C-alpha positions, 0 to 999 in steps of 0.5 A: 500500500502506498504511504499517505502523501505518496502518489500512486505510481502509474503503469503501462501494460504493453502488448504486441499482436498479430492475429490474436483474436482468440487470446487478446481479450483475456489478456487485456482483461487481466491487465485492466488494473493498468493505467494505460493499455497499449497494443501495437498490432502488426496489421492483423487480418483476423479482426484483432485490430478492429476489435482493439479499435473498439475497446474502450480501455485500449490505445492501439497503434499499427506498426509493420513487424520487422522482428520482435526486438524492433517491435518491442522497442517501438512499443516501449517508446509509445508508453506514457508511464515509467513502469511497464508490464510487457505481455504476449497476447496469450498471457494472463496476469493472475489476481495475485500477480496484479496485487504483487505488481501494484504493491511493488511499484507503490512501495517507496522502499523498493 
């Protein structure tokens, strides 16, 4: 728990996608605690991009995929917060992990 007077730290959840309709919704739901959810899509053809455009909690950007390093580097540069959680679209953050992340980033002694 953040001490009185200590502002809550903000976190960006970053996800890169390409044709992830079967997974991305659960992933996004699991990071709903994040202050920003940013998805960089590599021009999906299965409706992933359109789904993300309509999602109220998501900021989505399309960027051509060269390789994972370049895509993750591009995505990281778009984040607006100092704390960042990178996930693959098929990953889910459990409730216990959510609490651990929030507690860790808001602990001024960390």
